N, C-alpha and C positions, 0 to 999 in steps of 0.2 A: 292510864286518862288521855294519853295522845290518840292511840287506834281507836277507843270510843269518839274522839272527836272527827276523825277521819273518817269514821263509820258515817256519821251524823252529815258530816257534809257529804258524801258521796250519796244518801239519802236523799239530803236537799235538793242536789244537783239531778238526779234521777227523777224528783217529783216534778222538777220546773220544767225539764224535757219533755214528759208526759203532757205536761198542762200547754207546751207551744205545740206539742204536736196535734194535741185536741185543738188547738185554736185554729190549726191547718187545715183538718179535715171538717173542722165548722166552716172555714170559706171557701173550701173545695167542693161545697154542695151547691148544684145547679149549676158549677162554670161547663164552658165548654172547652176540652183540650184539645188544639190542634195538633198530632200526632204526626211528624215526617219522616215515614219510613219506608226501607227498601222494599219495593213489592213486586220482585223477580222472582218470586218462587211461591207457588199457590198453597205449600205448607203453612208460609209465614204466616200467608193473609189468613188463612183460616184460624190460625191459632190467634192472631191479632184481633178478628172477629170475635172470637171467647172471651178475650182479655176486654172486649170495649162491653160484651154481654154483663160481665161481671162485675165491672167498677160503676157500671150505673145501677146495679141492681143493689151491692154494698153500699157504695158512697156516693148516687144521684148525680155521677160525674157521666156527661156527654163526651164521648170519645169519638173523635173524628181522626179517621184515618187517611191521611195523603199519602198515598202512593208514589214512592218518587223511584227513578231510575237509577240516581249519584246522590249521594248527599251533597256533594262540591256544588249543585244546583241551588241547595237551600241556603249553604254558607252563604253565595253570590245574595241571596236574596234578603237574608239576614246584614250583611254587608252593605246592602242599597238603601234598607231602611234606616240604617245608622247613619249613612251621609245623609239623608235626608231630613235626618234629625227627629225621626219616630223614634223618641226615648222609652215610652209607653206601647200597649194597646198593638205588640210585633203580630203578625201574622202567624209566629211558630211559637208554641207552647213545650215543646218537647220534640228532640231529634234523635233519631240513631245515628250514632257519631263514633268513628276511632280514628287513631293514627292520624296523618296530614291535615284533615279537617277538623279535628280537636284543636291543633295547636294553632291554625289560622285564627280560629275564633277567639281561642284563650288568648294569644299573641296581643289580639286587637281588642281585649278586655271587652268583648261582646257576648262572655256569658255571665249566668250567677253563680257564685261561688261558695264555697263554705257548706253546702245544706246535706251533699251526697250522705257523710259518715252520723249525718242526724237521724237519717231515718230509722224507724223502730227494726224493721228488717236488715240491717245491715250487721247485725248481731251474728247473723246466720253467715255470713259471707267468710269465704276461703283466701285469707290473709296470704298464703302462699304462694296465689294467683298474683299477676302484676295488675293489680286492682289500685293501687297508687300512682302508676307510672303506665303513659299511654305512649308507645315506641318512645320511651325515655324521657316524654314530657311529664314531669309532677301534675298529679292531676285538682289537687288539693281542695278536693271536696265537690269539684265543678262539674263532674259527671259519677252517674252511679252503673255500675257492672249488671249487665242481666245475661251475657252469655259469654262462653268460652269456645273457642277456635284454636285449630293446630293443622296444618300444612300435612297433610295425607296423601299418600300414594294408593292407587286400589290396584288392584292385580285378578287375576282367575286362575282358583286352583288348579284346574286341568291344565292349562296352558304353563301354570308360573308358578311352580311348587315352592322353589326355592327362591324369594326376590330379593333383589339387589340392596343391602341394608348399608351402603357408603357412597359418595361420591364414584369415587373409583369401581365400585362392584357397579354405578351405574352405566358406565363407562365401557367397560368391558362387557355387560348383559347387551348394552346398545352395537358391539362388535358382532356380537353373537346372534345376533336377531335382528339385523339392519332393517331399517324402516318402519320397526313398529314403539320408537318410544318418541315424544314430541313433548310440548308443552303451549298453553297458552298463549297467544301472542300479548307481548308489554302494548301498552299499559292497562290490560286485562288483569285485577287484583290478584289472582290466582299463581298468572305468568310473571309477574312480579316478586310475587311471593316466593317463588322458586332461586330467582337471580338473588333474593337476598339471601335465602336459605345458602345455595349454594357458594354466597360469597363468605358468610359466617364460617361455614366449613373450611375453605381455602384460602382466606388470608393470612400474612403472615401480623398482619397490623389490627388485630380484633379489637382493641381497647378505640382505634380511631372509632368505631361505627358507633359509640355512644354519644359521640359529638355530631354536630352536621357536618356535612363533608368539606374539605379544604381543598380549594383549587389547585395550592402546592403539592397536597399529599394522595391527592382523589388517585392518579394514575397509578402510583406505587401500590395502594390498597386496594385495588381494581383489577391490577395486571394479572392475578392468577385466576380469577374467575374467567375472564376474555380469552386467557389460553386455554381453557378448560372448555370453554363453549366453542372456539375453534376445531378443538377436535374433535366434539360430541355433534354438534351441526351436519357435518356431511353423514353420518351415519344416523339419521332420526329421520323422521316419516316425510318423502321430497326432499331428501337431502339439506334439510334445514331449510330450505329455501321458500316454504310455506307454513303457517302455523295454522291452528285451530283456532276460531275466533272467542274460544270460551269453554270451560271444563263440561259443559253440560256437551259439547258435540265430540269431547272427548271421550265421555260417556258412552256415547251411541257409537262410536268408533271403537272401543273396548266391546262392547254388546256383539257387534257384526264380524270381531276378529280381525280388524284392521290393526289395531293397537295391540299392545301388551300391556300396558300401562294406563292408566287416568290418574287425576291430579283434582284434588277438591283440598279445601280449607275447614273442612267438619270432618271430624272422627268419627261419626257417626253417618256420615254419607249414605258410606257401601250400606248399611245395613237397613236405613230408610228407603234406600232405590230397591232392593232385593225384596223388602217387605211390601213395595207396590208393582214388584214386576217388572218394574223398568231398567234394572241389571241383572247379569245372569245367578242364579243360586249358588254359584262357587265362586261369588265375588268375594272380599276380601281387602282390609287395609292394613297400612303396614307402612314403617319408616325408619329412618337412617337411625341405627344403634346410640348412636353418638345424642340425639336428640333430632327433633322438628323443632320448625318457626312457631311459636303459637303466643296468640295476644287474649285479651278480653275485649270485647265492644259491650259499648254501655250506650247510655242514654243520657241527655243533658238539656238542659233549659235556659235557653236565651236571655239576656240580661234584660230584655224588652216585652217579653212575653207577657200576654194580658191573661193567662190563667196558670199562676206558677204554683200555687196552693194545690190545684189540681194535677197540676203535674208532677209535684211532688208525690201524691196520694198513688197517683199512677207507676210511678217509678217505685214505692215502696210496694204496692202490690206485685210488679213484675219480680221483687225480689224474695217474695213469698214461699215457702216449701212448696204451698199447691199448684202455684205456677211455675216455678223452677221444675216440677216432677211430671209437670204435666209438658213442658216444653223440650225434656229431655227425651223423652217418648219416643222413637223412631216411628212409630204408627201417627203420631202429632205432627212432629218436627222434626226430631232428633238434634235439638240444639243443646251442648251440652251445659251441665250446671255451673256455676259459680259460688256453689253452697259449700260449705264443709260440713260433711257427713257426720262429724264428731256432733256438731250442734244440734243435728235433727233426731225426733224422737227415735225408738228402735223398729218401726213399721216403713219411717220414713227412709233409714238409712238402708235398709234390706231395698226399698223399691229402688231408689238411685243408686245404689251401687249394681243391682242388676242391670241400670240402664247404662251403666256407664263402660265404654269400649275396654277390651281388655289388653295389656301388655302394650300400654301406650306409649311412644317412647319419651325420655324426657324432654319439657318443653325450653324451647332457647328463645332468651328476647329478642324482641324486633329491635334492629338498628334505630337509630333517630329517625324522626319522620321524615326530616329532608329528605334524609337519602334514597326516598321512593323514587322522586321526580328528576333527581340527577343520574340515577342508575336506567330510568326508564329512559330517558334522554340521550345516554351514550349506548345503551343498547339500541334505540332508532338510529343513532348517527353510522352505527357498527354494520346492523342486520336488517333493518328496516326496509331498505330498498330493493331487496334481491326480488 
């Protein structure tokens, strides 16, 4: 009897959720959704143009992409609107975000919460990925995952048949091939990610990274990182006195033979760039055996959004198998999926597995978001004036 009652309650709950979603789709019809998204990659921009066409056709939503250079700029706009008392009809309906920017908005209560796990396509999400925590900050349904990423090295088979697969091996590699290793200058996102990666690998106090940095213990927690960089920098390109401005610059230096290693935050990046003829055909991805820093990127809805129903429908579409499989294709974008293959049809599973990079190292969780700024400031103090 009790089992039958629980089953009935579950059915009633599912019916209520379905009815709520129908209401959200009804409200979304005809809405204009302003989606602020990083616009620094042609493949991403083409993909979002396709998304705009799909949600227009299927849901009568007018999706307007606002190409931004940095999500922090949009965060400042949302904060300014809040200070001005603009609690409704905000200028941003959906924002591509994660990490420090998410924490800033969530702690200020500037986000809509509790909606993400109510999306119908949430059922496909891979819960083994960090989709309920963002840089150690609980998500609490305030953002919906739509892509995953992992710090990844790139090398060329001809130059580097055996890549370095630990921090010590990287140091040995730099010693054997002086001037051919470097990383993007922090605060470039990928450069800072390498600092976090090395800190996770080298610190004797890993649990400290799950909390904001403490001024009393910061020096002790980070000391092994700075000692390592002090040894690595003299062996690097331009003796560590200059750094490339971006991973894209490192790609071109790898292609022309200046560097033996490049760096990316997308494990599909090498395949995508080889397919487009932008990296040599023998380029391949690798990581440290013990694991590489990884995260999930999300979309979030400001509390004062003008079109929150439309924003939820777009977020739900971004989680659909159709949208995720297209996004994961290196010929389109090559951004890894956040879906669990086991939840998909046999055909979709086969497609997704063919698109997933082989032999990816384990994913290491990001430190607490507050470590980003602390590491960047200390790096700049130590090495930024060279």
